C-alpha positions in Angstrom: 221.9 -0.2 -153.1 218.9 0.4 -150.9 218.3 3.9 -149.5 218.5 4.5 -145.8 215.1 4.9 -144.2 214.0 8.4 -143.2 213.2 7.3 -139.6 213.5 4.4 -137.3 210.8 1.7 -137.1 211.8 0.6 -133.6 208.5 0.3 -131.5 209.6 2.9 -129.0 210.7 5.3 -131.7 207.4 4.9 -133.5 205.5 5.5 -130.3 207.4 8.7 -129.6 207.0 9.9 -133.2 203.2 9.3 -133.3 202.7 10.9 -129.9 203.8 14.3 -131.4 201.2 16.1 -133.6 202.6 16.7 -137.1 203.8 20.3 -137.5 202.2 22.2 -140.4 204.5 23.0 -143.2 204.8 26.5 -144.7 207.1 25.4 -147.5 204.3 25.8 -150.1 203.6 29.3 -148.9 207.2 30.3 -148.9 208.0 28.9 -152.3 204.9 30.3 -153.9 205.6 33.7 -152.4 209.2 33.7 -153.5 208.5 32.6 -157.0 205.6 35.0 -157.5 207.6 37.9 -155.9 210.6 37.4 -158.3 208.4 36.9 -161.3 206.3 40.0 -160.5 209.4 42.2 -160.2 211.3 40.9 -163.2 208.1 41.2 -165.3 208.0 44.9 -164.4 211.7 45.4 -165.1 211.4 43.5 -168.4 208.4 45.5 -169.6 210.2 48.8 -168.7 213.3 47.6 -170.6 211.1 46.6 -173.6 209.5 50.1 -173.6 212.9 51.8 -173.6 212.4 53.6 -170.3 215.2 54.5 -167.9 216.3 52.2 -165.1 214.9 54.5 -162.4 211.4 53.9 -163.7 211.9 50.1 -163.4 213.1 50.6 -159.9 210.2 52.8 -158.8 207.6 50.7 -160.5 209.2 47.4 -159.4 209.4 48.5 -155.7 205.8 49.8 -155.6 204.5 46.7 -157.3 206.5 44.4 -155.0 205.1 45.9 -151.8 201.5 46.2 -153.1 201.4 42.7 -154.8 203.1 41.1 -151.9 200.6 42.4 -149.4 197.7 41.4 -151.7 199.1 37.9 -152.1 199.6 37.5 -148.4 196.1 38.6 -147.6 194.7 36.2 -150.2 196.7 33.3 -148.8 195.6 34.2 -145.3 191.9 34.2 -146.4 192.4 30.9 -148.3 193.9 29.1 -145.3 191.4 30.7 -142.9 188.6 29.4 -145.2 189.8 25.8 -144.7 189.8 26.4 -140.9 186.3 27.8 -141.0 185.1 24.8 -143.2 186.6 22.3 -140.8 184.9 24.0 -137.8 181.6 24.0 -139.7 181.9 20.3 -140.5 182.7 19.6 -136.8 179.6 21.4 -135.7 177.5 19.7 -138.4 178.7 16.2 -137.5 178.2 16.8 -133.8 174.6 17.8 -134.5 174.0 14.8 -136.7 175.4 12.5 -134.0 173.0 14.0 -131.4 169.9 13.9 -133.7 170.5 10.7 -135.7 173.2 8.5 -134.0 171.9 5.4 -135.8 172.4 6.9 -139.2 175.8 8.2 -138.3 176.8 4.7 -137.1 175.7 3.3 -140.4 177.9 5.8 -142.2 180.9 4.6 -140.1 179.9 1.0 -140.9 179.7 1.6 -144.6 183.0 3.6 -144.7 184.9 0.8 -143.1 183.1 -1.9 -145.0 184.3 -0.2 -148.2 187.9 -0.6 -146.8 187.4 -4.4 -146.7 186.3 -4.9 -143.1 183.3 -7.1 -142.3 181.6 -9.3 -139.7 182.7 -9.0 -136.0 185.8 -7.0 -136.9 183.7 -4.4 -138.6 181.2 -4.2 -135.7 184.1 -3.8 -133.2 185.5 -0.9 -135.3 182.1 0.8 -135.3 181.6 0.2 -131.6 185.0 1.6 -130.7 184.9 4.7 -132.9 181.3 5.6 -131.9 182.0 5.2 -128.2 184.0 8.5 -128.2 182.2 11.5 -129.8 185.4 13.4 -130.6 187.0 10.3 -132.2 183.7 9.7 -134.0 183.6 13.3 -135.4 187.3 13.2 -136.3 186.8 10.0 -138.2 183.8 11.5 -140.2 185.8 14.7 -141.0 188.7 12.6 -142.4 186.8 9.7 -144.0 183.5 11.2 -145.1 184.7 14.7 -146.0 188.3 14.1 -146.8 189.7 16.9 -144.7 192.7 16.9 -142.4 192.1 17.4 -138.7 194.6 20.2 -138.5 196.0 22.8 -140.9 198.6 25.6 -141.0 198.0 28.9 -139.2 196.4 31.5 -141.5 198.6 34.2 -140.0 201.8 32.3 -140.3 200.9 31.2 -143.9 200.2 34.8 -144.9 203.4 36.0 -143.2 205.5 33.4 -144.9 204.1 34.3 -148.2 204.7 38.1 -147.7 208.2 37.7 -146.3 209.4 35.5 -149.2 207.6 37.6 -151.7 209.5 40.7 -150.5 212.9 38.9 -149.9 213.1 37.2 -153.3 211.2 39.8 -155.2 213.6 42.5 -154.1 216.6 40.7 -155.7 216.0 41.9 -159.3 215.9 45.5 -158.0 219.3 45.4 -156.3 221.4 46.2 -159.5 219.5 49.5 -159.8 221.1 50.6 -156.5 224.6 50.3 -158.0 225.7 53.8 -159.2 228.5 52.5 -161.5 226.1 50.9 -164.0 224.7 52.7 -167.0 221.9 52.1 -169.6 221.0 48.6 -170.4 223.6 47.2 -167.9 221.0 47.7 -165.2 218.4 45.5 -167.0 220.9 42.8 -167.9 222.2 42.6 -164.3 218.6 42.6 -163.0 217.7 39.7 -165.3 220.8 37.7 -164.3 220.0 38.2 -160.6 216.4 37.2 -161.1 217.6 34.0 -163.0 219.9 33.0 -160.1 217.1 33.7 -157.6 214.5 31.6 -159.5 217.0 28.7 -159.9 217.9 28.9 -156.2 214.2 28.7 -155.2 213.7 25.6 -157.4 216.9 24.0 -156.1 215.8 24.5 -152.5 212.4 23.1 -153.3 214.0 20.0 -154.8 216.3 19.6 -151.8 213.5 19.9 -149.3 211.1 17.6 -151.2 214.0 15.2 -152.1 213.4 15.5 -155.8 216.1 16.2 -158.5 217.5 19.6 -157.6 218.8 20.5 -161.0 215.5 19.8 -162.7 213.5 21.7 -160.1 215.8 24.7 -160.5 215.6 24.7 -164.3 211.8 24.3 -164.2 211.4 27.3 -161.9 213.8 29.3 -163.9 212.0 28.6 -167.2 208.6 29.5 -165.8 209.9 32.8 -164.4 211.9 33.5 -167.5 208.8 32.9 -169.7 206.9 35.5 -167.7 209.8 38.0 -168.2 209.9 37.4 -172.0 206.1 38.0 -172.3 206.4 41.2 -170.3 209.4 42.4 -172.4 207.5 41.7 -175.7 204.5 43.6 -174.3 206.8 46.5 -173.4 208.2 46.6 -176.9 204.7 46.5 -178.4 203.5 49.4 -176.2 206.7 51.5 -176.7 205.2 53.4 -179.7 202.3 54.6 -177.5 204.8 55.8 -175.0 206.7 57.6 -177.7 203.5 59.5 -178.7 202.9 60.5 -175.1 206.4 62.0 -174.9 205.6 64.1 -177.9 
């Protein structure tokens, strides 16, 4: 059975859809922030458990690491997205200068770009004439075709905010069991690991749903990656536990 198309191909529907600029997606920033936040927290919890330290230590270290690492990651993502904006603006200024100083050479670049796409003869020359008649269209074409960059990108501030929000939201999940006063000893760590596992699987499942990929596989992959980090942190905690024992003495 053929799948239903994601949108209509009626001429009017196509015209309306193309008239609206594509909205930037912050899915990548949210998923990256959520996964990294959860992995960061459960790694701290696992290392504390491996070292044989009490749950309150895991909570304090996990909370401080969550806020500090979340802010650091948000700032890094902000700077990365802003760098793309700055690079796009620099290329726009560069192409504008080239068009003013050497329009013949820039027309030849357009000609060769579209010749490589299979156009030739009068059709090719009409394309060159049409594109180079409007400086903005000319520059937009060069940015996309020569430099391989999109004309628009996500907002640096929104990208950083999405990363930070999901980092804190999902990263706080493994710390919730430590707020339950009825638990004792290793029960805190076991409950924290279980909550982290559910959170990681849920992030993967949501990613699979949004991207229309197998949800179960996406959830399991995310769970395994996060679980691997927790195992490494636990083993490291066990390895360092003798050093901590000496410090207690």
